[in-house]
Backbone as CSV, one residue per row, in Angstrom:
resi,resn,N_x,N_y,N_z,CA_x,CA_y,CA_z,C_x,C_y,C_z
1,MET,0.853,-1.191,0.000,0.000,0.000,0.000,0.888,1.240,0.000
2,PRO,0.599,2.178,-0.875,1.411,3.407,-0.937,1.366,4.136,0.399
3,PRO,2.427,4.868,0.715,2.488,5.597,2.000,1.334,6.581,2.177
4,ALA,0.928,7.248,1.110,-0.145,8.244,1.220,-1.458,7.592,1.627
5,GLU,-1.754,6.427,1.022,-2.986,5.738,1.366,-2.915,5.192,2.792
6,ARG,-1.708,4.756,3.197,-1.552,4.223,4.550,-1.834,5.328,5.574
7,ARG,-1.311,6.540,5.322,-1.538,7.649,6.252,-3.027,8.023,6.330
8,ALA,-3.713,8.006,5.178,-5.136,8.336,5.150,-5.947,7.313,5.930
9,LEU,-5.579,6.014,5.788,-6.297,4.968,6.510,-6.094,5.105,8.008
10,ILE,-4.842,5.412,8.427,-4.560,5.588,9.857,-5.363,6.769,10.425
11,LEU,-5.456,7.835,9.619,-6.201,9.010,10.064,-7.690,8.693,10.249
12,LEU,-8.263,7.952,9.301,-9.674,7.582,9.400,-9.936,6.707,10.612
13,LEU,-9.035,5.726,10.859,-9.197,4.851,12.015,-9.101,5.647,13.322
14,THR,-8.182,6.620,13.355,-8.022,7.445,14.563,-9.280,8.256,14.847
15,LEU,-9.847,8.854,13.796,-11.071,9.636,13.959,-12.235,8.766,14.417
16,ALA,-12.312,7.548,13.895,-13.395,6.649,14.283,-13.290,6.283,15.752
17,VAL,-12.055,6.003,16.206,-11.857,5.642,17.614,-12.212,6.820,18.525
18,LEU,-11.790,8.022,18.133,-12.085,9.205,18.940,-13.594,9.465,19.009
19,GLY,-14.274,9.290,17.880,-15.722,9.498,17.865,-16.443,8.532,18.785
20,HIS,-16.015,7.273,18.765,-16.633,6.277,19.636,-16.380,6.608,21.106
21,ALA,-15.173,7.081,21.416,-14.844,7.427,22.803,-15.712,8.589,23.291
22,VAL,-15.931,9.582,22.431,-16.776,10.728,22.812,-18.202,10.276,23.103
23,ARG,-18.742,9.362,22.274,-20.097,8.877,22.505,-20.199,8.143,23.838
24,LEU,-19.149,7.382,24.190,-19.165,6.657,25.456,-19.158,7.603,26.647
25,VAL,-18.422,8.727,26.518,-18.335,9.683,27.623,-19.642,10.420,27.821
26,LEU,-20.287,10.821,26.718,-21.487,11.656,26.793,-22.762,10.867,27.002
27,SER,-22.777,9.605,26.664,-24.017,8.826,26.768,-24.286,8.460,28.216
28,ARG,-25.576,8.340,28.576,-25.956,7.925,29.914,-25.912,6.403,30.009
29,PRO,-25.634,5.890,31.190,-25.652,4.422,31.351,-27.039,3.879,31.040
30,GLY,-27.088,2.846,30.245,-28.353,2.204,29.919,-29.080,2.822,28.754
31,SER,-28.543,3.910,28.184,-29.223,4.535,27.054,-28.881,3.788,25.780
32,ALA,-29.813,3.859,24.844,-29.589,3.175,23.573,-28.550,3.910,22.751
33,PRO,-27.756,3.139,21.929,-26.746,3.793,21.086,-27.401,4.821,20.173
34,GLY,-26.780,5.992,20.129,-27.274,7.038,19.245,-28.403,7.851,19.825
35,GLU,-28.829,7.535,21.071,-29.930,8.287,21.668,-29.483,9.715,21.966
36,ILE,-30.353,10.678,21.708,-30.037,12.085,21.913,-30.703,12.565,23.192
37,GLU,-29.944,13.218,24.033,-30.482,13.748,25.291,-30.592,15.261,25.181
38,LEU,-31.766,15.794,25.501,-31.973,17.236,25.488,-31.574,17.788,26.845
39,VAL,-30.684,18.752,26.847,-30.186,19.336,28.082,-30.740,20.746,28.203
40,GLN,-31.352,21.076,29.347,-31.869,22.412,29.562,-30.729,23.373,29.835
41,ALA,-30.867,24.584,29.312,-29.838,25.596,29.537,-29.763,25.976,31.000
42,LEU,-30.925,26.029,31.697,-30.960,26.335,33.109,-31.719,25.215,33.806
43,PRO,-31.030,24.213,34.365,-31.695,23.064,34.976,-32.666,23.502,36.054
44,GLY,-33.841,22.857,36.036,-34.820,23.106,37.065,-35.638,24.355,36.865
45,ARG,-35.426,25.109,35.768,-36.168,26.346,35.546,-36.757,26.337,34.162
46,SER,-38.012,26.695,34.070,-38.684,26.744,32.779,-38.056,27.793,31.891
47,PRO,-37.865,27.507,30.589,-37.296,28.513,29.688,-38.144,29.761,29.617
48,LEU,-39.439,29.669,30.008,-40.310,30.843,29.957,-40.206,31.701,31.202
49,ALA,-39.501,31.209,32.226,-39.446,31.947,33.485,-38.794,33.305,33.310
50,HIS,-37.646,33.321,32.622,-36.950,34.594,32.421,-37.789,35.543,31.578
51,LYS,-38.481,34.999,30.574,-39.342,35.822,29.719,-40.466,36.436,30.538
52,ASP,-41.083,35.640,31.423,-42.159,36.146,32.260,-41.658,37.263,33.162
53,SER,-40.439,37.101,33.692,-39.869,38.127,34.564,-39.653,39.423,33.811
54,THR,-39.170,39.314,32.577,-38.936,40.507,31.771,-40.239,41.214,31.451
55,ILE,-41.286,40.428,31.142,-42.581,41.012,30.835,-43.130,41.749,32.051
56,ALA,-42.968,41.155,33.246,-43.465,41.792,34.461,-42.766,43.112,34.702
57,LEU,-41.456,43.154,34.435,-40.698,44.373,34.645,-41.121,45.452,33.675
58,ALA,-41.412,45.084,32.432,-41.755,46.061,31.412,-43.236,46.408,31.414
59,ARG,-44.056,45.685,32.191,-45.500,45.892,32.172,-45.834,47.296,32.639
60,PRO,-46.523,48.074,31.826,-46.854,49.452,32.223,-47.854,49.476,33.366
61,LEU,-47.886,50.577,34.063,-48.827,50.728,35.160,-50.244,50.837,34.625
62,GLU,-51.166,50.182,35.300,-52.563,50.274,34.920,-53.161,51.567,35.463
63,PRO,-54.254,52.039,34.879,-54.883,53.269,35.361,-55.244,53.162,36.845
64,GLY,-54.784,54.122,37.612,-55.074,54.131,39.043,-54.148,53.276,39.881
65,GLU,-53.272,52.499,39.252,-52.364,51.637,40.026,-51.281,52.476,40.695
66,ARG,-51.000,52.159,41.948,-49.963,52.862,42.705,-48.988,51.850,43.320
67,ILE,-47.738,52.190,43.278,-46.684,51.337,43.844,-46.364,51.829,45.250
68,ASP,-46.379,50.914,46.214,-46.047,51.266,47.592,-44.529,51.306,47.731
69,LEU,-43.968,52.491,47.782,-42.512,52.623,47.829,-41.927,52.262,49.192
70,ASP,-42.772,52.043,50.184,-42.266,51.593,51.482,-42.250,50.073,51.611
71,ARG,-42.717,49.367,50.546,-42.755,47.907,50.591,-42.286,47.237,49.300
72,ALA,-42.469,47.866,48.159,-42.227,47.224,46.866,-40.749,46.897,46.652
73,GLY,-40.521,45.811,45.897,-39.168,45.438,45.525,-38.679,46.259,44.339
74,ALA,-37.413,46.067,43.995,-36.809,46.867,42.928,-37.503,46.648,41.588
75,GLN,-37.967,45.422,41.332,-38.613,45.142,40.053,-39.903,45.947,39.902
76,GLU,-40.694,46.033,40.972,-41.933,46.812,40.922,-41.642,48.302,40.855
77,VAL,-40.674,48.750,41.630,-40.326,50.173,41.631,-39.840,50.601,40.246
78,GLY,-39.160,49.695,39.543,-38.645,50.009,38.212,-39.725,50.228,37.166
79,ARG,-40.969,49.899,37.483,-42.069,50.114,36.539,-42.536,51.569,36.531
80,LEU,-42.115,52.339,37.506,-42.540,53.730,37.595,-41.906,54.569,36.489
81,PRO,-42.605,55.610,36.027,-42.031,56.468,34.977,-40.772,57.173,35.458
82,ARG,-39.787,57.241,34.575,-38.492,57.895,34.822,-37.651,57.182,35.884
83,VAL,-38.060,55.961,36.262,-37.276,55.180,37.229,-36.796,53.912,36.539
84,GLY,-35.532,53.816,36.257,-34.976,52.629,35.623,-34.501,51.629,36.666
85,PRO,-33.940,50.506,36.217,-33.474,49.470,37.161,-32.445,49.976,38.160
86,GLY,-31.519,50.821,37.693,-30.478,51.316,38.601,-31.044,52.167,39.719
87,LEU,-31.896,53.123,39.368,-32.489,53.992,40.389,-33.420,53.205,41.296
88,ALA,-34.136,52.231,40.733,-35.031,51.399,41.547,-34.235,50.661,42.624
89,LYS,-33.077,50.144,42.277,-32.248,49.440,43.259,-31.747,50.395,44.335
90,ARG,-31.403,51.638,43.947,-30.948,52.612,44.939,-32.073,52.998,45.896
91,ILE,-33.290,53.090,45.366,-34.435,53.427,46.214,-34.661,52.337,47.261
92,VAL,-34.649,51.078,46.832,-34.864,49.972,47.761,-33.711,49.878,48.762
93,ALA,-32.482,50.066,48.298,-31.320,49.999,49.195,-31.381,51.102,50.246
94,ASP,-31.780,52.302,49.844,-31.897,53.411,50.788,-32.976,53.116,51.830
95,ARG,-34.098,52.556,51.389,-35.185,52.221,52.313,-34.747,51.168,53.328
96,GLN,-33.990,50.176,52.855,-33.526,49.124,53.747,-32.507,49.648,54.760
97,ALA,-31.719,50.626,54.335,-30.678,51.155,55.210,-31.203,52.220,56.172
98,ARG,-32.179,53.033,55.724,-32.587,54.195,56.518,-34.054,54.190,56.926
99,GLY,-34.777,53.130,56.559,-36.173,53.038,56.953,-37.123,53.580,55.903
100,PRO,-38.442,53.495,56.158,-39.451,53.919,55.177,-39.303,55.380,54.792
101,PHE,-39.851,55.709,53.621,-39.814,57.097,53.153,-40.966,57.902,53.754
102,GLY,-42.150,57.314,53.767,-43.293,57.977,54.371,-43.982,59.006,53.510
103,SER,-43.273,59.575,52.545,-43.854,60.614,51.696,-42.905,60.897,50.537
104,LEU,-43.374,61.710,49.597,-42.502,62.130,48.491,-41.303,62.904,49.010
105,ASP,-41.498,63.670,50.067,-40.392,64.425,50.637,-39.304,63.479,51.135
106,GLY,-39.720,62.342,51.716,-38.731,61.365,52.157,-38.025,60.700,51.001
107,LEU,-38.746,60.462,49.903,-38.141,59.845,48.723,-37.055,60.736,48.129
108,ASP,-37.184,62.025,48.319,-36.239,62.983,47.747,-34.828,62.826,48.310
109,ARG,-34.686,62.074,49.403,-33.360,61.883,50.000,-32.491,60.933,49.188
110,VAL,-33.089,60.167,48.275,-32.335,59.179,47.494,-31.540,59.886,46.392
111,PRO,-30.246,59.656,46.295,-29.470,60.260,45.216,-30.011,59.869,43.847
112,GLY,-30.204,60.853,42.999,-30.747,60.591,41.671,-32.224,60.878,41.562
113,VAL,-32.888,61.064,42.712,-34.305,61.425,42.710,-34.398,62.939,42.867
114,GLY,-34.786,63.602,41.806,-34.926,65.046,41.840,-36.344,65.471,41.546
115,ALA,-36.492,66.740,41.230,-37.821,67.286,40.979,-38.513,66.588,39.807
116,ALA,-37.747,66.259,38.762,-38.344,65.628,37.581,-38.910,64.248,37.922
117,VAL,-38.155,63.465,38.684,-38.623,62.126,39.061,-39.817,62.221,40.011
118,LEU,-39.743,63.118,40.981,-40.848,63.273,41.928,-42.130,63.671,41.208
119,GLY,-42.020,64.568,40.250,-43.193,64.979,39.500,-43.771,63.858,38.656
120,ALA,-42.897,63.005,38.128,-43.360,61.913,37.266,-44.043,60.802,38.040
121,VAL,-43.610,60.571,39.286,-44.138,59.421,40.035,-45.216,59.792,41.040
122,ARG,-45.436,61.065,41.315,-46.308,61.468,42.426,-47.717,60.867,42.331
123,ASP,-48.242,60.687,41.115,-49.592,60.141,40.952,-49.608,58.620,40.841
124,HIS,-48.440,57.988,40.965,-48.351,56.539,40.790,-47.771,55.830,42.011
125,VAL,-47.577,56.549,43.107,-46.959,55.935,44.289,-47.818,56.185,45.526
126,ARG,-47.588,55.346,46.515,-48.181,55.547,47.838,-47.151,55.116,48.877
127,PHE,-47.395,55.492,50.127,-46.446,55.198,51.199,-47.208,54.641,52.395
128,SER,-46.924,53.399,52.749,-47.616,52.749,53.863,-46.824,52.854,55.160
129,GLY,-45.586,53.326,55.079,-44.750,53.420,56.273,-44.692,54.833,56.813
130,VAL,-44.040,54.959,57.960,-43.835,56.262,58.594,-42.349,56.519,58.642
131,ALA,-41.935,57.636,58.076,-40.512,57.965,58.036,-39.963,58.087,59.451
132,THR,-38.724,57.656,59.636,-38.114,57.696,60.959,-37.922,59.120,61.455
133,ASN,-37.869,60.070,60.531,-37.669,61.458,60.933,-38.980,62.234,60.943
134,ALA,-40.131,61.491,60.946,-41.420,62.171,60.862,-41.660,63.069,62.070
135,ILE,-41.251,62.599,63.261,-41.486,63.397,64.460,-40.651,64.664,64.427
136,SER,-39.371,64.532,64.065,-38.512,65.708,64.021,-38.960,66.679,62.942
137,SER,-39.460,66.147,61.818,-39.938,67.015,60.753,-41.170,67.781,61.198
138,SER,-42.049,67.097,61.965,-43.242,67.758,62.468,-42.879,68.865,63.435
139,ALA,-41.874,68.599,64.266,-41.435,69.625,65.198,-40.848,70.815,64.459
140,ALA,-40.112,70.492,63.386,-39.507,71.568,62.612,-40.565,72.431,61.955
141,ALA,-41.718,71.786,61.609,-42.773,72.523,60.935,-43.405,73.567,61.839
142,THR,-43.257,73.444,63.160,-43.851,74.407,64.074,-42.795,75.294,64.722
143,SER,-41.564,75.206,64.254,-40.475,75.972,64.844,-40.288,77.283,64.105
144,ALA,-39.282,78.032,64.553,-38.995,79.325,63.945,-38.406,79.180,62.550
145,ASP,-38.080,77.945,62.144,-37.524,77.733,60.815,-38.574,77.888,59.718
146,MET,-39.845,77.891,60.082,-40.899,78.044,59.094,-40.833,79.440,58.455
147,ILE,-41.150,79.488,57.159,-41.119,80.737,56.402,-42.524,81.070,55.946
148,SER,-42.900,82.304,56.118,-44.218,82.740,55.671,-44.175,83.010,54.172
149,LEU,-44.959,82.255,53.429,-44.957,82.394,51.980,-45.397,83.785,51.534
150,ASN,-46.274,84.397,52.279,-46.819,85.690,51.867,-46.135,86.891,52.507
151,ARG,-45.142,86.630,53.380,-44.434,87.760,53.998,-42.924,87.684,53.832
152,ALA,-42.421,86.531,53.457,-40.970,86.345,53.361,-40.370,87.191,52.245
153,THR,-39.148,87.621,52.459,-38.415,88.347,51.430,-37.831,87.357,50.427
154,ALA,-37.362,87.879,49.319,-36.748,87.022,48.301,-35.531,86.305,48.874
155,LYS,-34.791,86.996,49.753,-33.596,86.383,50.347,-33.974,85.206,51.221
156,GLU,-35.073,85.320,51.969,-35.518,84.220,52.827,-36.036,83.052,51.987
157,LEU,-36.779,83.347,50.942,-37.300,82.289,50.076,-36.185,81.577,49.325
158,GLU,-35.122,82.293,49.054,-33.993,81.711,48.315,-33.358,80.549,49.065
159,ALA,-33.502,80.532,50.386,-32.890,79.474,51.189,-33.636,78.154,51.090
160,LEU,-34.843,78.160,50.533,-35.621,76.924,50.404,-34.988,75.995,49.379
161,PRO,-35.054,74.674,49.601,-34.444,73.725,48.650,-35.089,73.799,47.268
162,GLY,-34.247,73.981,46.257,-34.727,73.985,44.881,-35.280,75.309,44.399
163,ILE,-35.329,76.329,45.263,-35.898,77.620,44.859,-34.838,78.500,44.187
164,GLY,-33.836,78.901,44.905,-32.795,79.734,44.314,-33.238,81.182,44.155
165,ALA,-32.291,82.031,43.734,-32.535,83.472,43.671,-33.597,83.841,42.638
166,ARG,-33.528,83.251,41.449,-34.459,83.638,40.385,-35.903,83.276,40.735
167,ARG,-36.116,82.088,41.240,-37.476,81.678,41.601,-37.990,82.460,42.798
168,ALA,-37.103,82.759,43.745,-37.523,83.549,44.904,-38.005,84.926,44.459
169,GLU,-37.271,85.560,43.548,-37.685,86.863,43.042,-38.994,86.763,42.265
170,ALA,-39.184,85.655,41.522,-40.424,85.465,40.774,-41.607,85.302,41.728
171,ILE,-41.394,84.652,42.861,-42.464,84.480,43.851,-42.882,85.835,44.420
172,VAL,-41.901,86.647,44.766,-42.205,87.966,45.331,-42.914,88.845,44.303
173,ARG,-42.468,88.817,43.036,-43.110,89.624,41.993,-44.556,89.182,41.787
174,ASP,-44.777,87.871,41.738,-46.133,87.370,41.545,-47.034,87.756,42.724
175,ARG,-46.481,87.696,43.905,-47.247,88.041,45.102,-47.658,89.513,45.094
176,GLU,-46.766,90.365,44.603,-47.067,91.795,44.528,-48.108,92.098,43.451
177,ARG,-48.073,91.336,42.341,-48.994,91.591,41.231,-50.361,90.952,41.452
178,ASN,-50.374,89.706,41.959,-51.616,88.933,42.023,-52.163,88.728,43.435
179,GLY,-51.475,89.264,44.419,-51.955,89.123,45.776,-51.399,87.895,46.477
180,PRO,-51.739,87.700,47.743,-51.194,86.592,48.541,-51.545,85.224,47.940
181,PHE,-50.703,84.255,48.265,-50.968,82.874,47.858,-51.977,82.266,48.828
182,PRO,-53.065,81.698,48.333,-54.055,81.095,49.235,-53.570,79.800,49.875
183,SER,-52.589,79.165,49.272,-52.037,77.914,49.802,-50.646,77.701,49.229
184,VAL,-49.920,76.769,49.810,-48.584,76.452,49.297,-48.680,75.886,47.884
185,ASP,-49.728,75.105,47.623,-49.911,74.524,46.300,-50.066,75.588,45.216
186,ALA,-50.483,76.778,45.600,-50.663,77.855,44.627,-49.340,78.322,44.042
187,LEU,-48.233,77.876,44.599,-46.927,78.226,44.039,-46.779,77.753,42.594
188,THR,-47.570,76.778,42.207,-47.468,76.260,40.832,-47.906,77.293,39.802
189,ARG,-48.486,78.404,40.257,-48.827,79.458,39.297,-47.586,80.212,38.836
190,ILE,-46.452,79.972,39.483,-45.178,80.565,39.072,-44.577,79.691,37.977
191,PRO,-44.268,80.250,36.808,-43.643,79.446,35.748,-42.345,78.793,36.245
192,GLY,-42.217,77.517,35.995,-41.010,76.783,36.395,-41.128,76.083,37.730
193,ILE,-42.190,76.347,38.496,-42.382,75.663,39.771,-43.439,74.583,39.578
194,LYS,-43.011,73.337,39.671,-43.867,72.172,39.448,-44.305,71.571,40.790
195,PRO,-45.339,70.725,40.762,-45.802,70.095,42.007,-44.702,69.358,42.771
196,ALA,-43.754,68.786,42.065,-42.670,68.070,42.747,-41.836,69.026,43.589
197,LEU,-41.591,70.219,43.076,-40.824,71.200,43.843,-41.635,71.711,45.034
198,VAL,-42.927,71.880,44.845,-43.798,72.285,45.953,-43.731,71.251,47.073
199,ALA,-43.693,69.975,46.706,-43.615,68.921,47.713,-42.325,69.006,48.519
200,ARG,-41.262,69.482,47.898,-39.972,69.580,48.593,-39.956,70.699,49.624
201,VAL,-40.675,71.793,49.355,-40.614,72.961,50.239,-41.822,73.063,51.171
202,ARG,-42.789,72.179,51.002,-44.052,72.300,51.741,-43.839,72.398,53.250
203,GLN,-42.949,71.557,53.812,-42.775,71.518,55.250,-42.035,72.732,55.801
204,ARG,-41.500,73.546,54.933,-40.803,74.756,55.375,-41.638,76.012,55.228
205,LEU,-42.831,75.874,54.637,-43.649,77.056,54.363,-44.947,77.029,55.144
206,GLN,-45.419,78.212,55.462,-46.725,78.358,56.075,-47.448,79.533,55.422
207,VAL,-48.791,79.447,55.403,-49.602,80.502,54.803,-50.548,81.018,55.881
208,PRO,-50.171,82.088,56.616,-50.994,82.569,57.732,-52.324,83.153,57.232
């Protein structure tokens, strides 16, 4: 036999032996030759489980549905508008570390939650817990730190969170032109002041 044919025959025999060895390693004891075993990518879990989880996360809020931010997990919190998975995890982590939020004002303590987020979620959230600082906040509301919305100067209003010099001056101008504010919520008549910002300053203002 020519050397070339001898080498080809040896190669074929080697491949056949290797193929048989692989079948012996992968086959289950007692299985029929050539039987194919289907292996699940995630043992013990339905392939639809991950899909169902993704659908639940992406499921939009139903009309009137509210998420309890003092109890909900990160997946539920992530369904809120302008709240992605990262911010949802920070909200839950902050709650676990510092206790319930109790209100939108308490939620504002979470890094990344600003006026835009508060305004987007205010009609879709509820709070079943009581913030740990609720008593101190209530005391502060009756202390000398309170600012009169209808008598404060622009400099005093400027000290409120999220107000700043320009908005403080706009509040004073509006008050002079249109008269006293009947309530703190009436601040929304000032261009640029949204309900979320009103929620941030509510505990610092009074309307005598």
